[in-house]
C-alpha positions as CSV (number, residue, x, y, z in Angstrom):
1,M,-6.3,-74.2,-31.1
2,R,-8.1,-72.8,-28.1
3,L,-7.5,-69.0,-27.7
4,L,-8.4,-66.9,-24.7
5,L,-9.5,-63.4,-25.8
6,V,-9.4,-60.9,-22.9
7,E,-11.4,-57.8,-24.1
8,D,-13.9,-55.7,-22.2
9,D,-15.6,-54.3,-25.4
10,N,-18.3,-56.8,-26.4
11,H,-18.5,-55.3,-30.0
12,V,-14.8,-55.5,-30.6
13,A,-14.7,-59.0,-29.0
14,A,-17.6,-60.3,-31.2
15,A,-16.0,-59.0,-34.4
16,L,-12.6,-60.4,-33.6
17,S,-14.0,-63.7,-32.3
18,A,-15.8,-64.1,-35.7
19,I,-12.5,-63.6,-37.6
20,L,-10.5,-65.9,-35.3
21,T,-13.2,-68.6,-35.5
22,R,-13.1,-68.4,-39.4
23,H,-9.4,-69.1,-39.1
24,G,-9.9,-72.2,-37.0
25,F,-9.6,-70.9,-33.5
26,D,-11.8,-72.0,-30.6
27,V,-12.3,-68.6,-28.8
28,T,-13.1,-68.1,-25.2
29,H,-14.0,-64.5,-24.3
30,A,-13.1,-63.0,-20.9
31,R,-14.4,-59.5,-20.2
32,S,-12.2,-58.7,-17.3
33,G,-8.9,-59.6,-15.8
34,E,-10.6,-61.7,-13.1
35,E,-12.5,-63.7,-15.7
36,A,-9.2,-64.3,-17.6
37,L,-7.4,-65.5,-14.5
38,Q,-10.3,-67.8,-13.5
39,A,-10.2,-69.3,-17.0
40,L,-6.4,-69.9,-16.8
41,V,-6.2,-72.9,-14.5
42,P,-2.9,-74.5,-15.4
43,E,-4.2,-78.1,-15.1
44,V,-7.2,-77.7,-17.3
45,D,-7.0,-74.4,-19.4
46,G,-5.6,-75.9,-22.6
47,F,-5.2,-72.5,-24.2
48,G,-2.6,-72.1,-27.0
49,V,-2.5,-68.3,-26.8
50,V,-3.9,-65.5,-24.6
51,L,-4.7,-62.3,-26.5
52,L,-4.7,-59.7,-23.7
53,D,-6.1,-56.2,-24.1
54,L,-4.6,-53.7,-21.7
55,G,-7.7,-51.6,-21.2
56,L,-9.6,-53.7,-18.7
57,P,-12.3,-52.5,-16.3
58,D,-11.2,-54.2,-13.1
59,Q,-7.4,-54.5,-13.3
60,D,-4.5,-52.9,-15.2
61,G,-3.6,-55.1,-18.1
62,Y,0.0,-55.1,-17.1
63,E,-0.9,-56.5,-13.7
64,V,-3.0,-59.2,-15.3
65,C,-0.2,-60.2,-17.6
66,G,2.1,-60.6,-14.6
67,K,-0.4,-62.8,-12.8
68,I,-1.0,-64.9,-15.9
69,R,2.8,-65.5,-16.2
70,K,3.0,-66.7,-12.6
71,R,0.4,-69.4,-13.0
72,T,0.9,-70.6,-16.6
73,S,3.4,-70.6,-19.4
74,T,0.7,-70.1,-22.0
75,P,2.0,-67.5,-24.6
76,V,0.6,-64.0,-24.1
77,I,0.2,-61.5,-26.9
78,M,-0.5,-58.0,-25.5
79,V,-2.8,-55.6,-27.3
80,T,-2.1,-52.0,-26.6
81,A,-2.7,-48.5,-28.0
82,R,0.6,-47.4,-26.4
83,S,3.2,-47.4,-29.1
84,D,6.2,-46.0,-27.2
85,V,9.1,-48.3,-26.6
86,R,9.1,-48.0,-22.8
87,S,5.5,-49.2,-22.5
88,R,6.3,-52.2,-24.8
89,I,9.4,-53.1,-22.8
90,H,7.4,-52.9,-19.6
91,G,4.9,-55.4,-21.0
92,L,7.7,-57.8,-22.1
93,N,9.4,-57.5,-18.7
94,L,6.1,-58.7,-17.2
95,G,6.1,-61.8,-19.3
96,A,4.3,-61.0,-22.6
97,D,5.7,-63.0,-25.5
98,D,4.7,-60.4,-28.1
99,Y,2.5,-57.3,-28.6
100,V,0.2,-55.7,-31.2
101,V,-0.3,-52.0,-31.4
102,K,-3.8,-50.7,-32.0
103,P,-5.1,-50.1,-34.6
104,Y,-3.8,-53.3,-36.1
105,D,-4.2,-55.3,-39.3
106,T,-6.0,-58.6,-38.7
107,G,-3.5,-60.3,-41.0
108,E,-0.6,-59.1,-38.8
109,L,-2.5,-60.3,-35.7
110,L,-3.1,-63.7,-37.1
111,A,0.6,-64.0,-38.2
112,R,1.8,-63.1,-34.7
113,I,-0.6,-65.7,-33.1
114,H,0.6,-68.4,-35.5
115,A,4.3,-67.4,-35.0
116,V,4.0,-67.6,-31.2
117,S,2.1,-70.9,-31.2
118,R,4.5,-72.5,-33.7
119,R,7.5,-71.6,-31.6
120,T,5.8,-73.0,-28.5
121,A,4.9,-76.3,-30.3
122,H,8.5,-76.6,-31.6
123,E,10.0,-76.2,-28.1
124,E,7.6,-78.8,-26.6
125,A,8.3,-81.2,-29.4
126,T,12.1,-81.0,-29.6
127,G,13.1,-80.0,-26.0
128,A,16.3,-78.2,-25.2
129,V,19.8,-79.2,-25.9
130,E,21.7,-80.0,-22.7
131,T,24.2,-77.2,-22.9
132,V,25.4,-74.3,-20.8
133,V,26.8,-71.2,-22.5
134,R,29.0,-68.7,-20.6
135,L,29.5,-65.2,-21.8
136,G,31.7,-63.4,-19.3
137,A,29.4,-62.8,-16.3
138,V,26.4,-64.2,-18.2
139,R,25.4,-67.9,-17.9
140,I,22.8,-69.3,-20.2
141,E,21.3,-72.7,-19.2
142,L,19.6,-74.1,-22.3
143,P,17.9,-77.1,-20.7
144,T,16.2,-75.0,-18.0
145,R,16.0,-71.8,-20.1
146,Q,17.5,-69.9,-17.2
147,V,19.9,-66.9,-17.5
148,S,22.0,-65.5,-14.7
149,V,24.4,-62.6,-14.4
150,E,27.1,-63.0,-11.8
151,G,25.1,-65.7,-10.1
152,S,21.8,-63.7,-10.0
153,V,18.9,-65.1,-12.0
154,V,17.4,-62.8,-14.6
155,Q,13.8,-63.4,-15.5
156,L,13.3,-63.4,-19.3
157,T,10.3,-64.0,-21.5
158,R,10.3,-66.9,-23.9
159,K,11.2,-64.7,-26.9
160,E,13.9,-62.8,-25.0
161,F,15.6,-66.1,-24.1
162,D,15.3,-67.4,-27.6
163,L,16.9,-64.3,-29.0
164,L,19.7,-64.3,-26.5
165,A,20.4,-68.0,-27.0
166,L,20.5,-67.6,-30.8
167,L,23.0,-64.8,-30.6
168,A,25.1,-66.7,-28.1
169,Q,25.5,-69.6,-30.5
170,R,28.1,-67.5,-32.4
171,P,29.4,-64.5,-30.3
172,G,30.9,-61.8,-32.5
173,V,29.1,-63.0,-35.6
174,V,26.5,-60.7,-37.1
175,F,23.0,-62.2,-37.4
176,R,20.9,-60.6,-40.1
177,R,17.5,-59.2,-38.9
178,E,15.7,-61.5,-41.3
179,Q,17.5,-64.5,-40.0
180,I,16.7,-63.6,-36.4
181,I,13.0,-63.0,-37.2
182,S,12.9,-66.3,-39.0
183,E,14.5,-68.4,-36.3
184,V,13.0,-66.8,-33.2
185,W,9.6,-65.8,-34.4
186,R,9.3,-68.5,-37.1
187,T,7.9,-65.9,-39.6
188,S,9.0,-63.6,-42.3
189,W,6.3,-61.0,-41.4
190,E,7.8,-57.6,-42.0
191,G,6.0,-56.1,-39.0
192,T,8.0,-58.3,-36.6
193,G,11.1,-56.0,-37.1
194,R,9.8,-53.5,-34.5
195,T,9.2,-56.4,-32.1
196,L,12.8,-57.4,-32.5
197,E,14.1,-53.9,-31.6
198,V,12.0,-53.9,-28.5
199,H,13.2,-57.3,-27.4
200,V,16.8,-56.3,-27.9
201,A,16.2,-53.1,-25.8
202,S,14.5,-55.2,-23.1
203,L,17.5,-57.7,-23.0
204,R,20.0,-54.9,-22.6
205,S,18.0,-53.4,-19.8
206,K,17.3,-56.7,-17.9
207,L,20.9,-57.9,-18.1
208,H,22.2,-54.4,-17.2
209,M,24.7,-54.8,-20.1
210,P,23.8,-52.4,-22.8
211,A,27.0,-53.2,-24.8
212,L,26.4,-57.0,-24.8
213,I,24.2,-56.8,-27.9
214,E,25.6,-54.6,-30.6
215,T,23.5,-53.1,-33.4
216,V,25.1,-53.4,-36.8
217,R,23.3,-50.7,-38.8
218,G,21.5,-51.9,-41.8
219,V,22.3,-55.5,-41.2
220,G,21.3,-56.9,-37.7
221,Y,22.8,-57.7,-34.4
222,R,25.7,-59.5,-32.8
223,L,26.6,-60.5,-29.3
224,V,29.8,-59.0,-27.8
225,A,31.3,-60.6,-24.7
226,P,34.8,-60.9,-23.1
227,T,34.7,-64.7,-23.3
228,A,32.3,-67.3,-24.6
229,R,32.4,-71.0,-24.3
230,G,30.0,-73.9,-24.2
231,A,30.0,-76.7,-21.7
232,G,28.0,-79.9,-21.5
């Protein structure tokens, strides 16, 4: 798999590139936001994942993430030293598919890269089921992966949509955290639990419906809506 590593520190990039190469990745190194954007030409880039550091010399990493998402659907894993939930939600809102907080374990990083790439490959291979799910004011169009609230389209990241679509399959039923992580992230990696919490918080914020997804302490999450029905 081709991977675009966006990192301005040459020493960090060299060490990480060596690890990624040993695990079968073909790594392209971009030292700035502009280099990354130039490499990501939708018609020819062919990258499976973008590993985006936020501390870039020419542009804010969040801004670069937003620009990447506008020109390609290539999964983006954001790398940041900012561990607060608000910063993570901001990154997800801009289109990041996942994030890794520095300092990170390389095993966790590799697991997240594989999880994101497996999910993307699965979607491309199977396609979406032609179904529309309505949850009160929320409309989820599975074929187009579009979500709207009272007719207004809400921009969601790939993982946010997958999480919402999973919970919407059975409104009112509690999905265990382990089940959600397995089905949405395609991994059993324990560190993904924090990612799940951030994605839930982001969905509540974007949909302006904090009560839509209920936390069941010690178990997982369930979707609560006035009505729910499927239509072909």
